[in-house]
C-alpha positions in Angstrom: 0.0 0.0 0.0 1.4 3.4 -1.0 1.2 6.4 1.3 -0.2 9.8 0.1 3.4 10.8 -0.8 3.2 8.3 -3.7 -0.5 8.8 -4.7 -1.3 10.0 -8.1 -2.7 13.5 -8.5 -6.2 12.1 -9.1 -6.3 11.1 -5.4 -6.4 14.8 -4.5 -8.5 16.6 -7.2 -7.9 20.0 -5.5 -4.2 19.6 -5.9 -3.7 20.4 -9.6 -0.1 19.1 -10.1 0.9 20.5 -13.4 4.7 20.5 -12.9 7.2 17.9 -12.0 8.2 17.7 -8.3 11.8 17.7 -7.0 12.3 15.1 -4.2 14.0 16.5 -1.1 14.3 16.0 2.6 14.4 19.5 4.1 13.3 20.7 7.5 11.2 23.9 7.5 8.7 25.8 9.7 5.0 25.7 8.7 3.5 28.8 10.2 -0.2 29.8 10.5 -2.0 32.5 12.4 -2.3 30.1 15.4 0.6 27.7 15.1 4.2 27.0 14.2 5.1 23.4 13.3 8.4 21.9 12.3 7.7 20.1 9.0 9.7 17.9 6.6 9.4 19.1 3.0 9.4 15.9 0.9 9.0 17.3 -2.5 8.5 20.7 -4.2 7.7 22.3 -7.5 7.5 26.0 -8.3 3.8 25.9 -7.5 3.6 23.8 -4.3 5.0 21.2 -2.0 4.3 18.0 0.0 5.0 18.5 3.7 4.9 16.1 6.7 4.4 17.1 10.3 2.7 15.8 13.5 0.1 18.6 13.4 -1.0 20.1 10.1 -3.5 22.9 9.4 -6.8 22.1 7.7 -7.3 22.6 3.9 -7.9 26.2 3.0 -5.7 27.5 5.8 -3.2 30.2 4.7 0.3 29.5 5.9 4.0 30.4 5.5 6.6 27.8 4.7 9.9 29.2 6.2 13.5 27.9 6.1 16.5 30.1 7.0 16.4 33.2 4.9 13.6 32.0 2.5 9.9 31.8 2.9 6.8 31.3 0.8 3.2 32.2 1.4 0.9 29.3 0.7 -2.5 27.7 1.3 -3.1 24.1 2.5 -4.8 22.2 -0.3 -5.2 18.8 1.3 -4.1 16.9 4.3 -4.1 13.3 5.4 -2.0 10.7 7.3 0.5 13.3 8.6 1.1 14.8 5.2 -0.3 17.9 3.5 -0.1 19.5 0.0 0.4 23.2 -0.1 0.0 25.6 -3.0 2.3 28.6 -3.2 0.9 32.1 -3.8 3.9 32.9 -6.1 6.4 30.6 -7.9 9.1 29.1 -5.8 12.8 28.8 -6.8 13.0 25.1 -5.9 16.8 25.2 -6.1 17.0 27.6 -3.2 15.2 25.0 -0.9 17.6 22.1 -1.7 20.1 21.3 1.0 22.7 20.2 -1.5 23.4 23.4 -3.4 20.8 23.3 -6.2 21.4 19.7 -7.1 18.2 18.1 -8.4 17.1 14.5 -8.6 17.5 14.6 -12.4 21.2 15.5 -11.9 21.5 12.5 -9.6 19.7 10.3 -12.2 22.1 11.4 -14.9 25.1 10.7 -12.7 23.7 7.2 -11.9 23.1 6.5 -15.6 26.7 7.5 -16.5 28.0 5.3 -13.7 26.0 2.4 -15.0 27.3 2.9 -18.5 30.9 2.8 -17.2 30.1 -0.5 -15.4 28.9 -2.1 -18.6 32.3 -1.4 -20.2 34.2 -2.4 -17.0 35.9 -5.8 -16.7 33.9 -8.5 -15.1 34.2 -8.5 -11.3 34.1 -11.6 -9.1 30.5 -12.3 -8.3 29.7 -12.1 -4.6 27.3 -14.6 -2.9 23.7 -13.3 -3.2 22.1 -11.8 -0.1 18.9 -13.7 -0.9 18.6 -17.3 -2.0 15.5 -16.5 -4.1 14.4 -13.6 -6.3 13.2 -10.5 -4.6 9.5 -10.0 -4.6 7.5 -6.8 -4.8 6.7 -7.2 -1.2 10.4 -7.5 -0.3 11.1 -4.2 -2.0 8.1 -2.5 -0.4 9.2 -3.8 3.0 12.7 -2.5 2.5 11.4 0.9 1.4 9.2 1.1 4.5 12.1 0.2 6.7 14.3 2.9 5.1 11.5 5.5 5.5 11.0 4.5 9.2 14.8 4.9 9.8 14.8 8.2 8.0 11.8 9.5 10.0 13.4 8.4 13.3 16.7 10.1 12.5 14.9 13.2 11.3 13.3 13.6 14.8 16.7 14.5 16.2 17.7 18.1 15.2 21.4 17.4 15.7 21.3 14.5 13.3 19.3 16.6 10.8 21.8 19.4 11.1 24.8 17.1 10.6 23.4 14.6 8.0 20.6 16.5 6.1 22.0 15.6 2.6 22.4 12.0 3.6 18.9 11.8 5.0 17.7 13.2 1.7 19.6 10.5 -0.1 18.0 7.8 2.1 14.5 9.2 1.5 15.1 9.3 -2.3 16.4 5.7 -2.2 13.2 4.6 -0.4 11.0 6.4 -3.0 13.0 4.8 -5.8 12.4 1.4 -4.2 8.7 2.1 -4.0 8.6 3.1 -7.7 10.6 0.0 -8.6 8.1 -2.2 -6.7 5.2 -0.5 -8.5 6.8 -1.4 -11.8 7.1 -5.1 -10.9 4.4 -7.6 -12.1 
């Protein structure tokens, strides 16, 4: 079962996703007239973001997403299961919100593609013993992704860990999302 972070846009008709999202793992403040909550920004486009927090405002609530020197006025579009979709009042510069200096997931994908191409032309390495005695199932991959997400969430609850390992936490989160996508493509 996928969480709302992986649902299609049709699951939330009020959230008109017309742009690609950049995956990220960034801590920010979600501020309303009555509350201030620490939130994890999971993905963002120039028009909106997916945030996670323990207490989220109701749909229709105006809010401010704030991190360091940057902030964006927004409105909550939907919420459910500790997650919410927010729509920005003006376009966001997504690169400014990335912890790794404007590096996007597409840049990571290109780097991985290049590394794989180099492996194809590399000499054959000795084959290590497999970790699993049988083929991995879709459920194995989903279970691994869930374990990675749980670890990421647990580590993100410690501000000192987030401050020291933010980019690595983002990488862990992207890996879990990639595993979920892979599982979704399996028969």
